matplotlib code that plots the C-alpha trace (Angstrom):
import matplotlib.pyplot as plt

x = [-89.1, -87.8, -87.8, -86.0, -87.2, -85.0, -85.8, -83.8, -80.4, -79.3, -76.9, -76.0, -73.3, -70.6, -72.0, -75.5, -77.9, -79.8, -82.1, -82.5, -85.2, -85.7, -88.8, -88.7, -91.4, -91.8, -91.1, -88.4, -88.1, -88.7, -85.2, -83.3, -80.9, -81.2, -78.5, -76.8, -73.7, -72.0, -69.7, -67.6, -66.2, -63.2, -63.7, -65.2, -68.6, -68.4, -70.8, -72.1, -74.5, -76.8, -79.6, -81.3, -85.0, -84.1, -82.6, -79.0, -77.0, -73.5, -71.6, -68.4, -66.0, -66.0, -69.7, -70.0, -71.6, -72.8, -75.1, -78.1, -79.7, -83.2, -86.0, -89.8, -90.3, -94.0, -93.3, -90.1, -88.4, -84.9, -83.8, -80.4, -80.2, -76.9, -75.6, -72.4, -71.9, -68.5, -67.2, -65.9, -69.5, -70.2, -71.2, -74.0, -75.8, -77.4, -80.0, -79.3, -81.4, -79.9, -82.4, -80.7, -82.6, -82.0, -78.9, -80.1, -78.8, -80.9, -80.0, -81.8, -81.1, -78.9, -79.4, -76.8, -75.5, -73.3, -71.6, -70.1, -70.0]
y = [30.0, 30.4, 33.8, 34.8, 38.0, 39.4, 42.0, 43.6, 45.0, 48.6, 50.7, 49.8, 50.8, 48.3, 46.1, 46.4, 43.9, 43.3, 40.7, 39.5, 37.4, 35.7, 34.1, 31.6, 31.0, 29.1, 25.5, 23.6, 20.4, 20.2, 18.7, 21.9, 24.0, 27.7, 30.1, 33.4, 34.6, 38.0, 39.9, 42.8, 45.4, 44.0, 40.5, 37.3, 36.1, 33.9, 31.6, 33.0, 30.2, 27.7, 25.5, 22.3, 21.6, 19.3, 22.2, 21.3, 24.6, 25.5, 28.8, 30.4, 30.6, 34.4, 34.6, 31.6, 32.7, 36.0, 35.0, 32.6, 31.1, 29.7, 28.8, 28.3, 25.4, 26.1, 29.5, 28.6, 31.4, 31.6, 34.2, 35.5, 37.1, 39.1, 40.3, 42.0, 43.3, 44.5, 46.6, 43.4, 42.2, 45.0, 43.8, 42.8, 39.8, 37.3, 34.7, 31.4, 28.2, 25.0, 22.4, 19.2, 17.1, 19.2, 20.8, 24.2, 27.2, 30.3, 33.8, 36.7, 40.3, 41.1, 43.4, 45.9, 45.6, 48.4, 48.4, 51.8, 54.4]
z = [-24.3, -20.8, -19.1, -15.9, -14.3, -11.6, -9.0, -6.1, -6.2, -5.8, -3.8, -0.3, 2.2, 3.3, 5.9, 4.6, 3.2, 0.0, -1.3, -4.9, -6.4, -9.7, -11.1, -13.9, -16.4, -19.6, -20.6, -18.7, -16.9, -13.1, -12.8, -12.9, -10.9, -10.3, -9.1, -9.2, -11.0, -10.8, -13.0, -11.7, -14.0, -15.9, -14.5, -15.7, -14.6, -11.6, -9.8, -6.5, -5.4, -6.8, -5.4, -6.7, -6.4, -3.6, -1.6, -2.0, -2.1, -2.9, -2.5, -3.7, -0.8, -0.7, 0.2, 2.6, 5.9, 4.4, 1.5, 1.6, -1.4, -1.2, -3.5, -3.7, -6.1, -6.5, -7.8, -9.7, -7.8, -6.4, -3.8, -2.7, 0.7, 0.9, 4.3, 5.4, 1.9, 1.0, -2.0, -3.6, -3.9, -6.4, -9.8, -12.1, -10.6, -13.1, -12.4, -14.1, -14.7, -16.0, -17.3, -16.2, -18.7, -21.9, -20.4, -21.8, -19.9, -19.4, -18.1, -16.6, -17.8, -14.8, -11.9, -10.5, -7.0, -5.8, -2.4, -1.6, 1.1]

ax = plt.figure().add_subplot(projection="3d")
ax.plot(x, y, z, "-o")
ax.set_aspect("equal")
plt.show()
């Protein structure tokens, strides 16, 4: 059983910043990749950013230069620092872990991010 516990999120004005964190626990291989997805109302879930245990990160084009993903491997925790937030960043943000050995895919419960004046 793998659990992903998210924290952070909330309401922020355009141009503001928020930070998300996600701690993974349970049984999974060290060879894994963690990341963040988001889903806006009426839209499909999309990848925001992911990071490997080696530190390699990738971002969707719309957040490059504004969001930074990082991780603490010892704590099995991934973070997402979001700056210069815009209304289009509004949505439910989901933490994700892919076990690259078993290829099992795990999700957090989601946390709401709302960017509005």
